[in-house]
C-alpha distance (Angstrom), angle and dihedral (degrees) to the residues before:
residue distance angle dihedral
X1 . . .
X2 3.79 . .
X3 3.82 127.9 .
X4 3.81 114.3 -146.9
X5 3.79 134.7 179.6
X6 3.79 105.4 -126.5
X7 3.80 120.4 -123.4
X8 3.81 126.0 -159.1
X9 3.80 92.8 -94.8
X10 3.81 90.5 59.5
X11 3.80 100.5 49.3
X12 3.82 89.0 115.6
X13 3.80 85.0 78.2
X14 3.81 89.4 60.2
X15 3.81 91.5 50.8
X16 3.80 89.9 51.1
X17 3.81 91.1 55.1
X18 3.82 98.1 41.3
X19 3.82 92.3 45.9
X20 3.78 97.6 33.5
X21 3.85 123.4 169.7
X22 3.81 92.6 -90.1
X23 3.84 89.7 68.6
X24 3.81 105.8 96.3
X25 3.80 121.2 -132.1
X26 3.81 95.3 -103.6
X27 3.81 91.8 54.0
X28 3.81 91.2 41.8
X29 3.82 91.0 54.5
X30 3.81 90.7 50.6
X31 3.81 92.7 47.1
X32 3.81 100.7 46.8
X33 3.80 92.7 88.4
X34 3.80 90.0 46.1
X35 3.80 90.2 51.7
X36 3.81 91.2 51.9
X37 3.81 88.9 52.0
X38 3.81 90.4 47.7
X39 3.80 92.0 54.3
X40 3.81 90.7 50.2
X41 3.81 89.7 48.6
X42 3.81 91.8 50.0
X43 3.81 91.6 52.1
X44 3.80 90.1 48.3
X45 3.81 93.6 50.2
X46 3.81 99.5 42.3
X47 3.83 92.5 83.7
X48 3.83 87.5 53.4
X49 3.79 92.6 57.6
X50 3.80 104.6 -84.9
X51 3.81 112.3 151.1
X52 3.79 132.1 174.9
X53 3.78 121.5 -153.8
X54 3.81 115.1 -155.2
X55 3.80 127.5 -168.7
X56 3.81 110.3 -138.4
X57 3.77 138.8 -179.7
X58 3.78 137.3 174.8
X59 3.83 116.4 -88.3
X60 3.80 117.8 -103.8
X61 3.80 131.4 -160.7
X62 3.79 89.0 -123.4
X63 3.80 130.6 125.3
X64 3.80 115.3 -119.2
X65 3.80 134.5 179.7
X66 3.79 114.5 -118.3
X67 3.81 115.3 -161.3
X68 3.84 111.2 -119.3
X69 3.83 89.9 8.8
X70 3.80 109.6 56.7
X71 3.79 130.4 -142.1
X72 3.78 120.9 -5.1
X73 3.79 140.3 148.1
X74 3.79 118.1 -86.1
X75 3.83 87.4 -133.5
X76 3.84 90.5 59.1
X77 3.81 87.2 74.2
X78 3.81 93.5 57.9
X79 3.81 119.9 124.3
X80 3.80 119.7 -177.6
X81 3.80 88.9 -8.6
X82 3.83 94.9 -53.8
X83 3.80 135.0 91.6
X84 3.83 112.6 -129.4
X85 3.80 110.5 -145.6
X86 3.79 102.8 176.9
X87 3.78 146.3 -30.0
X88 3.78 141.8 -135.6
X89 3.80 117.7 -161.1
X90 3.81 122.4 -163.5
X91 3.79 140.7 170.9
X92 3.83 138.4 177.8
X93 3.79 104.4 -76.1
X94 3.81 93.9 -120.2
X95 3.82 88.7 67.4
X96 3.81 97.4 44.3
X97 3.80 116.5 127.5
X98 3.78 91.3 -136.4
X99 3.82 132.1 95.9
X100 3.80 95.2 -101.2
X101 3.79 137.4 116.6
X102 3.78 122.1 -147.4
X103 3.78 145.9 127.8
X104 3.81 140.4 -147.6
X105 3.79 90.2 19.8
X106 3.78 141.0 110.2
X107 3.80 115.8 -130.2
X108 3.81 125.2 -149.7
X109 3.81 107.4 -133.3
X110 3.77 95.5 -173.7
X111 3.77 145.1 -24.7
X112 3.78 129.2 -159.3
X113 3.80 134.3 170.6
X114 3.80 119.7 -164.0
X115 3.84 111.8 -112.0
X116 3.84 97.8 -112.3
X117 3.81 88.2 60.1
X118 3.81 99.2 47.9
X119 3.82 113.5 128.1
X120 3.81 92.7 13.2
X121 3.82 98.9 106.2
X122 3.81 96.7 -97.0
X123 3.81 94.2 119.5
X124 3.79 91.9 47.5
X125 3.81 91.9 49.5
X126 3.81 91.2 50.8
X127 3.82 93.8 49.8
X128 3.82 92.8 44.6
X129 3.80 89.9 52.4
X130 3.81 90.8 47.3
X131 3.83 92.8 51.3
X132 3.80 90.8 53.3
X133 3.80 88.3 57.5
X134 3.82 92.9 43.0
X135 3.81 89.8 59.8
X136 3.80 87.4 77.2
X137 3.82 84.8 65.8
X138 3.79 128.5 47.9
X139 3.77 97.7 -107.1
X140 3.79 151.0 -6.0
X141 3.80 126.7 -126.1
X142 3.79 136.8 -169.0
X143 3.79 138.1 171.5
X144 3.79 104.9 -129.6
X145 3.80 129.5 177.4
X146 3.78 134.1 -119.6
X147 3.80 111.5 -144.5
X148 3.81 95.9 -29.7
X149 3.80 116.5 149.3
X150 3.78 105.1 -160.9
X151 3.80 120.6 -130.5
X152 3.80 89.7 -0.9
X153 3.82 91.6 -70.4
X154 3.80 131.4 121.1
X155 3.82 90.8 -97.4
X156 3.80 114.7 122.9
X157 3.78 96.3 -160.9
X158 3.82 116.3 -154.7
X159 3.84 94.9 -22.3
X160 3.80 116.8 -155.7
X161 3.82 90.4 -129.1
X162 3.82 90.0 65.4
X163 3.80 94.9 55.0
X164 3.82 92.9 45.7
X165 3.82 87.2 68.1
X166 3.81 88.9 66.8
X167 3.81 96.0 48.9
X168 3.81 99.3 -93.3
X169 3.80 111.9 147.6
X170 3.79 131.3 -161.7
X171 3.80 111.6 -103.4
X172 3.82 100.7 163.8
X173 3.79 139.8 4.9
X174 3.80 139.2 -153.5
X175 3.78 106.8 -174.6
X176 3.80 107.8 -65.9
X177 3.82 91.3 -11.5
X178 3.80 109.4 98.6
X179 3.80 121.0 -164.3
X180 3.80 106.0 -147.9
X181 3.79 128.4 -169.9
X182 3.78 135.2 -164.2
X183 3.79 106.0 -156.6
X184 3.79 112.1 -143.4
X185 3.82 96.6 173.2
X186 3.80 98.3 -52.0
X187 3.80 122.0 154.7
X188 3.82 93.3 -154.3
X189 3.79 135.3 48.5
X190 3.82 125.7 -143.3
X191 3.78 120.3 -112.9
X192 3.79 139.5 -170.5
X193 3.79 125.5 -98.7
X194 3.79 103.5 -140.4
X195 3.79 123.7 -140.1
X196 3.78 118.3 -98.2
X197 3.81 106.0 -131.0
X198 3.79 117.2 -138.8
X199 3.79 118.5 -163.5
X200 3.82 111.6 -137.9
X201 3.81 101.5 161.2
X202 3.78 91.3 122.5
X203 3.80 91.2 70.8
X204 3.80 119.6 102.5
X205 3.80 90.0 -122.6
X206 3.79 134.7 43.3
X207 3.79 110.1 -105.0
X208 3.78 112.8 -135.7
X209 3.81 113.3 -173.1
X210 3.81 121.4 -168.4
X211 3.80 113.8 -164.1
X212 3.79 116.8 -154.3
X213 3.79 143.0 158.5
X214 3.79 138.0 -176.8
X215 3.80 98.1 -103.8
X216 3.82 91.6 93.0
X217 3.84 128.8 30.7
X218 3.79 90.8 -149.7
X219 3.81 87.4 73.9
X220 3.81 89.0 68.6
X221 3.79 90.8 48.4
X222 3.81 90.1 52.2
X223 3.80 91.5 50.9
X224 3.80 94.7 50.7
X225 3.80 94.8 47.9
X226 3.81 95.3 45.7
X227 3.81 95.0 44.6
X228 3.80 89.9 51.1
X229 3.81 90.6 55.5
X230 3.81 94.6 42.9
X231 3.80 91.8 54.0
X232 3.82 85.3 78.1
X233 3.81 90.6 67.7
X234 3.81 118.9 73.6
X235 3.80 95.1 -169.5
X236 3.82 97.6 56.4
X237 3.78 121.3 89.4
X238 3.82 112.2 -155.1
X239 3.80 119.3 -152.1
X240 3.80 122.2 -175.1
X241 3.80 106.8 -150.8
X242 3.81 118.6 -157.2
X243 3.82 110.7 -139.6
X244 3.81 99.3 177.9
X245 3.79 93.4 117.9
X246 3.78 119.0 82.0
X247 3.82 91.6 -149.0
X248 3.82 90.9 57.5
X249 3.80 92.7 50.9
X250 3.80 91.2 50.4
X251 3.81 90.1 51.4
X252 3.83 97.4 45.1
X253 3.80 100.6 31.5
X254 3.80 95.4 -136.1
X255 3.80 133.5 89.0
X256 3.81 105.2 170.7
X257 3.77 134.1 12.2
X258 3.78 136.7 55.6
X259 3.80 138.4 -68.3
X260 3.79 128.0 -159.5
X261 3.79 112.7 -154.4
X262 3.77 90.5 -19.3
X263 3.80 96.4 -49.1
X264 3.83 120.1 111.0
X265 3.79 113.3 -116.6
X266 3.81 97.9 176.4
X267 3.81 123.1 3.3
X268 3.80 96.4 -156.9
X269 3.80 136.2 46.5
X270 3.79 110.3 -60.0
X271 3.79 143.9 -178.7
X272 3.80 125.9 -114.1
X273 3.82 88.6 -112.4
X274 3.81 90.0 59.8
X275 3.81 93.6 48.2
X276 3.81 100.3 39.9
X277 3.86 97.2 80.2
X278 3.82 90.7 55.0
X279 3.81 90.5 48.1
X280 3.79 91.8 52.2
X281 3.81 92.0 46.6
X282 3.80 90.9 49.6
X283 3.81 91.4 49.5
X284 3.80 90.3 54.2
X285 3.80 92.3 49.6
X286 3.80 91.5 46.2
X287 3.80 94.7 58.6
């Protein structure tokens, strides 16, 4: 296994991980535009310190089992003569598209390991490599999750228990979102900026705000699926809120997720199944 920092000429490797073979064709079609926007965002943020670590290995003519896909050849995953196994993306915390305040710290935007390589040491290798780079700063930060199963699946995405193994400690919390910090001689700790709730129940329609930015293509998928379902309701006004500007996130206190009448329902990307109960409850209260 080799850990590389990805350059612009190797961004195809990022696409292969973000839109891996387990993403079905319907979702892939919805996410293609989001992936294009993500690539543009990456190129824009690289001069500001964004880096992406990718775990790579040489392709093998060996059959593997791919969760949600089935059997396939290891070599079928090869891009530019290498098999990408997972990534870890990070940026100086002052440029993070999350509602956090911090300084002299690197922030992990996201981390994902492809299913065939789960429990093989890929995640550990990525974090170890990241920490070596974070030592040039005074700390490392990440928003991890406590018990969340993203999109209603069995996926425990970036669990807090994983990062604790590397010395990260909880310094703030927003529900199941845990802000964790690895202190490498920093005098300050990061903290959350909490959402400012705005009551809009007096409106004739229910306001449904979807917050999204270009850091992750799954945001676009979430928008398309939720809007399709909400089209069935005549008394719900859907607003797609662009959170690509750091200043906006600091002011609002939310970067991704949904709000009903100004109140956050979920402060991360979510499935329709997760949001539907809150919609139905709100409809009853709105009568």
